[in-house]
C-alpha positions as CSV (number, residue, x, y, z in Angstrom):
1,X,0.0,0.0,0.0
2,X,2.7,2.5,1.0
3,X,4.7,1.9,-2.1
4,X,1.6,2.3,-4.3
5,X,0.7,5.6,-2.6
6,X,4.3,6.9,-2.8
7,X,4.4,6.3,-6.5
8,X,1.0,7.9,-7.0
9,X,1.8,11.0,-5.0
10,X,5.2,11.6,-6.6
11,X,3.7,11.4,-10.1
12,X,0.8,13.8,-9.3
13,X,0.8,17.4,-10.6
14,X,-0.1,18.7,-7.1
15,X,2.9,17.1,-5.4
16,X,5.1,19.9,-4.0
17,X,8.2,17.8,-3.2
18,X,9.3,17.0,-6.8
19,X,13.0,16.2,-7.0
20,X,13.3,15.3,-3.3
21,X,13.8,11.7,-2.0
22,X,10.8,10.8,0.2
23,X,9.1,7.8,1.7
24,X,5.6,7.3,3.0
25,X,5.9,7.2,6.8
26,X,2.2,7.1,7.8
27,X,-1.3,6.6,6.3
28,X,-4.3,7.6,8.4
29,X,-8.0,7.5,7.5
30,X,-9.8,10.5,8.9
31,X,-13.2,9.6,7.6
32,X,-15.1,8.3,4.7
33,X,-18.2,8.7,2.5
34,X,-20.5,5.9,1.5
35,X,-21.0,2.5,3.2
36,X,-18.5,-0.1,4.1
37,X,-20.2,-3.0,2.3
38,X,-19.1,-5.5,-0.3
39,X,-22.2,-5.1,-2.5
40,X,-20.7,-2.9,-5.2
41,X,-21.6,0.3,-3.3
42,X,-18.8,2.8,-3.8
43,X,-16.9,4.0,-0.7
44,X,-14.4,6.8,-0.4
45,X,-11.8,6.8,2.3
46,X,-10.3,10.2,3.1
47,X,-6.7,9.2,3.6
48,X,-3.9,11.4,5.0
49,X,-0.6,10.3,3.7
50,X,2.6,11.7,5.3
51,X,5.8,11.8,3.3
52,X,9.1,11.9,5.2
53,X,12.0,13.6,3.4
54,X,15.7,12.8,3.7
55,X,16.3,16.2,5.3
56,X,14.1,15.2,8.3
57,X,11.0,17.3,7.4
58,X,7.7,15.9,6.2
59,X,4.5,16.9,4.4
60,X,1.0,15.5,4.6
61,X,-1.2,15.1,1.6
62,X,-4.9,14.3,1.4
63,X,-5.7,11.4,-0.9
64,X,-9.4,10.5,-1.3
65,X,-9.5,6.9,-2.5
66,X,-12.4,5.1,-4.1
67,X,-12.3,1.4,-3.0
68,X,-13.8,-1.4,-5.0
69,X,-13.8,-5.1,-4.6
70,X,-13.5,-5.6,-8.4
71,X,-11.3,-3.8,-10.9
72,X,-13.0,-0.8,-12.6
73,X,-12.0,-0.6,-16.3
74,X,-13.4,2.9,-16.6
75,X,-10.9,4.1,-13.9
76,X,-7.8,2.3,-15.1
77,X,-6.2,5.7,-15.8
78,X,-6.7,6.7,-12.1
79,X,-5.6,3.4,-10.5
80,X,-3.5,3.7,-7.4
81,X,-2.9,0.1,-6.6
82,X,-4.2,-3.1,-5.0
83,X,-3.8,-4.1,-1.4
84,X,-5.4,-5.7,1.7
85,X,-7.5,-3.1,3.5
86,X,-8.3,-3.7,7.2
87,X,-11.9,-2.7,6.7
88,X,-12.7,-4.1,3.3
89,X,-10.2,-6.9,2.6
90,X,-8.7,-7.1,-0.9
91,X,-9.4,-3.8,-2.7
92,X,-8.7,-2.1,-6.0
93,X,-7.9,1.6,-5.1
94,X,-8.5,4.6,-7.4
95,X,-8.1,8.3,-7.2
96,X,-11.6,9.3,-6.2
97,X,-11.4,12.7,-8.0
98,X,-11.7,10.8,-11.3
99,X,-14.7,8.8,-10.3
100,X,-18.1,10.3,-10.9
101,X,-19.7,7.5,-9.1
102,X,-18.3,8.7,-5.8
103,X,-17.8,12.5,-6.2
104,X,-21.6,12.9,-5.9
105,X,-21.2,11.7,-2.3
106,X,-19.5,15.0,-1.4
107,X,-22.3,17.0,-3.0
108,X,-25.0,15.1,-1.1
109,X,-23.0,15.4,2.1
110,X,-22.9,19.2,1.7
111,X,-26.7,19.2,1.0
112,X,-27.3,17.2,4.2
113,X,-24.7,19.0,6.2
114,X,-23.3,15.6,7.1
115,X,-21.5,15.4,10.5
116,X,-20.5,12.0,11.8
117,X,-17.9,13.2,14.3
118,X,-15.1,12.5,11.9
119,X,-16.1,14.6,8.9
120,X,-18.2,17.7,9.2
121,X,-19.7,19.4,6.1
122,X,-20.5,23.1,6.9
123,X,-22.8,25.3,4.8
124,X,-23.4,29.0,4.4
125,X,-27.0,30.0,3.8
126,X,-28.3,31.5,0.6
127,X,-27.8,28.8,-2.1
128,X,-29.6,25.6,-2.9
129,X,-27.3,23.0,-4.4
130,X,-28.2,21.2,-7.7
131,X,-27.9,17.5,-6.8
132,X,-28.7,16.4,-10.4
133,X,-25.3,17.4,-11.8
134,X,-22.2,15.2,-12.3
135,X,-18.6,16.3,-11.7
136,X,-15.9,17.3,-14.1
137,X,-12.3,17.3,-12.9
138,X,-10.1,20.3,-13.8
139,X,-6.9,19.2,-15.4
140,X,-4.7,22.3,-15.2
141,X,-4.3,22.8,-11.4
142,X,-1.0,22.5,-9.8
143,X,-1.5,22.4,-6.0
144,X,-5.0,21.1,-5.4
145,X,-7.8,19.3,-7.2
146,X,-11.0,21.0,-8.3
147,X,-14.3,19.5,-9.5
148,X,-17.1,21.4,-11.2
149,X,-20.6,20.1,-10.6
150,X,-22.4,21.1,-13.8
151,X,-22.6,24.9,-13.9
152,X,-23.7,25.2,-10.3
153,X,-20.8,24.8,-7.9
154,X,-17.1,24.1,-7.8
155,X,-15.4,22.0,-5.1
156,X,-11.7,22.4,-4.3
157,X,-10.0,19.5,-2.5
158,X,-6.9,20.6,-0.7
159,X,-4.0,18.2,-1.3
160,X,-1.3,19.4,1.0
161,X,-2.9,19.8,4.4
162,X,-2.0,20.9,7.9
163,X,-4.1,21.5,11.0
164,X,-5.4,25.1,11.3
165,X,-7.9,27.4,9.6
166,X,-7.2,27.4,5.8
167,X,-7.0,31.0,4.7
168,X,-8.8,30.3,1.5
169,X,-11.9,29.2,3.4
170,X,-11.6,31.7,6.1
171,X,-11.2,34.7,3.8
172,X,-13.9,33.5,1.3
173,X,-16.3,33.0,4.2
174,X,-15.8,36.6,5.5
175,X,-16.0,38.1,2.1
176,X,-19.1,36.1,1.2
177,X,-20.8,37.1,4.4
178,X,-19.8,40.8,3.7
179,X,-21.4,40.6,0.2
180,X,-18.2,41.1,-1.8
181,X,-18.8,41.1,-5.5
182,X,-15.2,40.2,-6.3
183,X,-15.0,36.6,-5.1
184,X,-16.9,33.5,-5.9
185,X,-19.4,33.0,-3.1
186,X,-18.5,30.3,-0.6
187,X,-21.2,27.6,-0.2
188,X,-19.5,25.4,2.4
189,X,-16.4,23.5,3.5
190,X,-15.3,20.2,4.9
191,X,-13.3,19.7,8.0
192,X,-12.0,17.0,10.4
193,X,-12.1,18.0,14.0
194,X,-8.9,18.9,15.9
195,X,-7.6,17.1,19.0
196,X,-5.3,17.8,21.9
197,X,-2.1,17.3,19.9
198,X,-3.2,20.1,17.4
199,X,-4.4,22.5,20.1
200,X,-7.9,21.9,18.9
201,X,-7.3,23.3,15.5
202,X,-9.4,21.7,12.7
203,X,-8.2,20.1,9.5
204,X,-9.8,21.8,6.5
205,X,-10.1,19.3,3.6
206,X,-12.2,20.9,0.9
207,X,-14.4,23.9,0.0
208,X,-17.5,24.3,-2.1
209,X,-18.1,27.6,-3.9
210,X,-19.9,29.3,-6.7
211,X,-19.0,28.1,-10.2
212,X,-18.1,31.0,-12.4
213,X,-19.2,29.6,-15.8
214,X,-18.4,32.7,-17.8
215,X,-14.9,33.2,-16.3
216,X,-11.8,33.8,-18.4
217,X,-8.3,33.5,-16.8
218,X,-6.7,36.9,-16.2
219,X,-3.3,35.7,-17.3
220,X,-4.6,34.3,-20.6
221,X,-6.4,37.6,-21.3
222,X,-3.3,39.6,-20.6
223,X,-1.2,37.5,-22.9
224,X,-3.8,37.8,-25.7
225,X,-3.6,41.6,-25.3
226,X,0.2,41.6,-25.7
227,X,0.0,39.4,-28.8
228,X,-2.6,41.8,-30.3
229,X,-0.2,44.7,-29.7
230,X,2.7,42.8,-31.3
231,X,0.5,42.0,-34.3
232,X,0.0,45.7,-35.0
233,X,3.5,46.9,-35.8
234,X,2.6,50.6,-36.3
235,X,0.3,51.1,-33.3
236,X,0.9,52.0,-29.7
237,X,-0.7,50.1,-26.8
238,X,-3.5,52.5,-26.4
239,X,-4.4,52.3,-30.1
240,X,-4.8,48.5,-30.4
241,X,-8.2,46.8,-30.3
242,X,-7.0,44.4,-27.6
243,X,-5.9,47.2,-25.3
244,X,-6.0,45.9,-21.7
245,X,-5.7,49.1,-19.8
246,X,-9.4,49.4,-19.0
247,X,-9.4,45.9,-17.6
248,X,-6.3,46.7,-15.6
249,X,-7.9,49.7,-14.0
250,X,-11.0,47.7,-13.2
251,X,-8.9,45.0,-11.7
252,X,-7.1,47.6,-9.6
253,X,-10.5,48.8,-8.3
254,X,-11.6,45.3,-7.5
255,X,-8.4,44.6,-5.6
256,X,-8.7,47.8,-3.6
257,X,-12.3,47.1,-2.7
258,X,-11.4,43.6,-1.5
259,X,-8.5,45.0,0.6
260,X,-10.9,47.5,2.1
261,X,-13.4,44.8,3.0
262,X,-10.7,42.7,4.5
263,X,-9.8,45.6,6.7
264,X,-13.4,45.7,7.9
265,X,-13.9,42.0,8.7
266,X,-10.4,41.1,10.1
267,X,-8.3,42.7,12.7
268,X,-5.7,45.2,11.6
269,X,-2.5,46.6,13.1
270,X,0.6,48.6,12.2
271,X,4.3,47.9,11.6
272,X,6.8,50.2,13.3
273,X,10.6,50.3,13.2
274,X,11.1,46.8,14.6
275,X,8.8,45.1,12.1
276,X,10.2,47.0,9.1
277,X,13.7,46.1,10.2
278,X,12.6,42.4,10.3
279,X,11.0,42.7,6.9
280,X,14.1,44.2,5.3
281,X,16.3,41.6,7.0
282,X,14.2,38.8,5.6
283,X,14.5,40.2,2.2
284,X,18.3,40.4,2.5
285,X,18.4,36.8,3.7
286,X,16.4,35.7,0.6
287,X,18.7,37.7,-1.6
288,X,21.9,36.1,-0.1
289,X,20.5,32.7,-0.8
290,X,19.4,33.7,-4.3
291,X,22.8,35.1,-5.2
292,X,24.4,31.8,-4.3
293,X,21.9,30.0,-6.5
294,X,21.8,32.4,-9.5
295,X,25.1,34.1,-10.3
296,X,23.4,36.5,-12.6
297,X,22.0,38.3,-9.6
298,X,25.4,39.2,-8.2
299,X,25.9,42.4,-10.3
300,X,22.6,43.7,-8.8
301,X,23.1,42.6,-5.2
302,X,24.3,45.9,-3.8
303,X,21.5,47.9,-5.4
304,X,18.9,45.4,-4.2
305,X,20.3,45.6,-0.7
306,X,20.1,49.3,-0.9
307,X,16.4,49.0,-1.8
308,X,15.8,46.8,1.2
309,X,17.9,49.0,3.5
310,X,15.6,51.9,2.6
311,X,12.7,50.0,4.1
312,X,14.4,50.3,7.5
313,X,14.5,54.1,7.1
314,X,10.7,54.4,6.8
315,X,9.5,56.7,9.6
316,X,5.8,56.2,9.0
317,X,3.7,53.5,10.6
318,X,2.8,50.9,8.0
319,X,-0.8,49.5,8.2
320,X,-1.0,45.7,7.9
321,X,-4.0,43.5,7.5
322,X,-5.1,40.1,6.0
323,X,-4.1,40.0,2.3
324,X,-4.1,37.6,-0.6
325,X,-0.4,36.7,-0.2
326,X,0.2,35.2,-3.6
327,X,-1.4,37.7,-5.9
328,X,-0.9,37.7,-9.7
329,X,-3.0,37.6,-12.9
330,X,-3.3,33.8,-12.6
331,X,-5.3,34.3,-9.4
332,X,-8.0,36.4,-11.2
333,X,-10.9,35.6,-13.4
334,X,-12.9,38.0,-15.7
335,X,-16.6,37.3,-15.8
336,X,-19.6,39.1,-17.3
337,X,-20.1,40.6,-13.8
338,X,-16.5,41.9,-13.5
339,X,-13.3,40.6,-12.0
340,X,-13.2,37.9,-9.4
341,X,-10.2,37.1,-7.2
342,X,-9.5,33.5,-6.3
343,X,-7.2,31.3,-4.3
344,X,-6.6,33.1,-1.0
345,X,-4.4,30.3,0.4
346,X,-1.3,32.5,0.3
347,X,2.2,31.5,-0.8
348,X,2.1,27.7,-0.9
349,X,5.8,27.3,0.2
350,X,5.1,29.2,3.5
351,X,3.9,27.4,6.6
352,X,0.2,28.0,7.4
353,X,1.1,30.0,10.5
354,X,3.0,32.5,8.4
355,X,0.3,32.7,5.7
356,X,-2.4,33.9,8.1
357,X,-0.3,36.7,9.5
358,X,-1.2,40.3,8.7
359,X,0.9,41.9,6.0
360,X,1.0,45.1,4.0
361,X,-1.5,45.2,1.2
362,X,1.3,46.6,-0.9
363,X,2.7,43.1,-1.1
364,X,-0.3,42.1,-3.2
365,X,0.0,45.2,-5.3
366,X,3.6,44.4,-6.0
367,X,2.8,40.9,-7.0
368,X,0.3,42.1,-9.6
369,X,2.6,44.8,-10.9
370,X,5.2,42.0,-11.4
371,X,2.6,39.9,-13.2
372,X,1.8,42.6,-15.7
373,X,5.6,42.9,-16.4
374,X,5.8,39.1,-16.8
375,X,2.9,38.9,-19.2
376,X,4.5,41.5,-21.6
377,X,8.0,40.0,-21.5
378,X,6.9,36.4,-21.6
379,X,5.2,37.0,-25.0
380,X,8.3,39.1,-26.0
381,X,10.5,36.0,-25.2
382,X,8.4,33.8,-27.4
383,X,8.2,36.3,-30.3
384,X,11.9,37.2,-30.2
385,X,12.7,33.5,-30.8
386,X,11.2,33.8,-34.2
387,X,11.8,37.5,-35.0
388,X,14.6,40.1,-35.1
389,X,12.2,43.0,-34.7
390,X,14.1,45.5,-32.6
391,X,10.8,47.3,-31.6
392,X,9.5,44.2,-29.7
393,X,11.3,45.0,-26.4
394,X,10.1,48.6,-26.5
395,X,6.5,47.6,-27.2
396,X,6.6,45.0,-24.4
397,X,7.8,47.7,-22.0
398,X,5.1,50.1,-23.2
399,X,2.4,47.5,-22.6
400,X,3.7,46.6,-19.1
401,X,4.1,50.2,-18.0
402,X,0.6,51.2,-19.3
403,X,-1.2,48.4,-17.5
404,X,0.8,48.7,-14.3
405,X,0.0,52.4,-14.2
406,X,-3.8,51.8,-14.8
407,X,-3.9,49.0,-12.2
408,X,-2.2,51.2,-9.6
409,X,-4.5,54.1,-10.3
410,X,-7.6,51.9,-9.9
411,X,-6.2,50.4,-6.8
412,X,-5.6,53.7,-5.1
413,X,-9.0,55.0,-6.2
414,X,-10.8,52.2,-4.5
415,X,-8.6,51.3,-1.6
416,X,-7.8,54.8,-0.3
417,X,-10.6,57.2,-1.3
418,X,-10.1,60.9,-0.7
419,X,-12.3,60.9,2.4
420,X,-9.7,61.4,5.0
421,X,-9.6,57.6,5.7
422,X,-6.0,57.0,4.7
423,X,-4.9,59.6,2.2
424,X,-1.9,57.9,0.6
425,X,-1.8,58.9,-3.1
426,X,-3.0,61.0,-5.9
427,X,-4.6,58.9,-8.6
428,X,-4.3,60.2,-12.2
429,X,-2.5,59.6,-15.4
430,X,0.6,58.9,-13.3
431,X,-0.2,57.9,-9.7
432,X,2.2,59.4,-7.2
433,X,2.7,57.6,-3.9
434,X,4.1,59.2,-0.8
435,X,7.9,58.4,-0.5
436,X,7.5,55.8,2.3
437,X,4.9,53.8,0.3
438,X,7.0,54.1,-2.9
439,X,10.0,52.7,-1.0
440,X,7.9,49.8,0.4
441,X,6.3,49.0,-3.0
442,X,9.7,49.1,-4.8
443,X,11.2,46.7,-2.2
444,X,8.3,44.3,-2.4
445,X,8.6,44.2,-6.3
446,X,12.4,43.7,-6.0
447,X,11.9,40.9,-3.5
448,X,9.4,39.2,-5.8
449,X,11.7,39.5,-8.8
450,X,14.5,37.9,-6.9
451,X,12.2,34.9,-6.1
452,X,11.3,34.8,-9.8
453,X,15.0,34.7,-10.8
454,X,15.6,31.6,-8.7
455,X,12.5,30.0,-10.1
456,X,13.4,30.6,-13.7
457,X,17.0,29.5,-13.1
458,X,15.7,26.2,-11.9
459,X,12.8,25.7,-14.2
460,X,13.0,27.9,-17.3
461,X,16.5,29.2,-17.8
462,X,15.6,30.8,-21.1
463,X,13.3,33.2,-19.2
464,X,15.8,34.3,-16.6
465,X,16.1,37.6,-18.4
466,X,12.6,38.6,-17.4
467,X,13.2,39.0,-13.7
468,X,16.8,40.2,-14.2
469,X,15.5,42.9,-16.5
470,X,12.9,43.9,-14.0
471,X,15.6,44.1,-11.2
472,X,17.7,46.3,-13.4
473,X,14.8,48.7,-13.9
474,X,13.7,48.6,-10.3
475,X,17.1,49.4,-9.0
476,X,18.1,52.0,-11.6
477,X,18.7,55.5,-10.1
478,X,15.8,57.9,-10.4
479,X,16.3,60.7,-13.0
480,X,17.0,63.2,-10.2
481,X,19.7,60.9,-8.8
482,X,21.4,60.7,-12.1
483,X,22.1,64.4,-12.4
């Protein structure tokens, strides 16, 4: 059993430990759906599989398994293995996410608000589930598994799990209850109860939310806009039919409104000198590790450290709050009713305890500004491989700057209205931030670009120029400093 599970997990798209030597150290069933009978009735065991790595750390993954007494030809592509189960005897085990015969069990459990003491299905009021639909598994996800039930609802099953309140559920619940128009409404979630060893913290296993049937991925829309620009050799970004600036502005407004709502429904605080010193120190530590891994960062190291050092010189208190934590165009969806923001889990590589801590909302803004830059230069990299057009780089920069500018203007307009709440900027053709916020935003963008450089060096070396080019621009002296 353990060998089969180890092989299955290591080959899965959602496995986060690729390239590391690991063994299954524990398998624990936290609950199940269906009946434990040998009459052909499908049964799903919710298994928690812990992988131990050579370095001494470990990770736990949720693996819902459909158990059958006989082999299921229709599920051959999703077979995990065969073994002797203590409850069922000899079984054929399959990834339940691929099995429409059993995924309906989740939907019925939500409708009934099932709670057997091991698994509890919670619901928020306001939506009646359609139980006549069947599930469709999304194929493109990287870290979780999502099922669409017709056009009615979407269930996300968390793969890597840890005890504690999952921020995706927690934030979606608060935003749904507050009536936010910029997220898919949360319908419910599944949890296993905590116990003494976890301090009573629950284990969140899945969430059910509104299915956005008209949604288009924000990243894909941005790439299409850049391609439209490149196809019109004699037009500027604001003259092309696929101009994205209006959408960027609206996305900035949506982001600002979400941040405002989060300030209203979660506690807030402020960072002073000690916290800003800690923030700058963490950025410098990440830079030191990155320079060791990516030699191309070395020429920029001093300028990057100067950008981080400047954070320590901020004399203003910096408001902090709950934020998205991993914000980019791929975390947005454009629907007929406007922009929706998804996946509030935060940075997957961070421990849960860190992901739920208050942070500056300007971290999210920096992430999105970097994403606009990435969209432009990712298409540039593809086009330059087949063209020697010297104008491509200029046009990519023009698109990125235009959309960054519009996003920032929309964000400031919505997040900090001119009502005396927190006057931080003047929105207009070129949004001007106060010096302390400009310093903070610049440092966050640089920190993100350093992370990107490490990622590209390890995964897409041909794209390393994208973050390195951004770092060069971010650390270049301002015009007044050059005189």
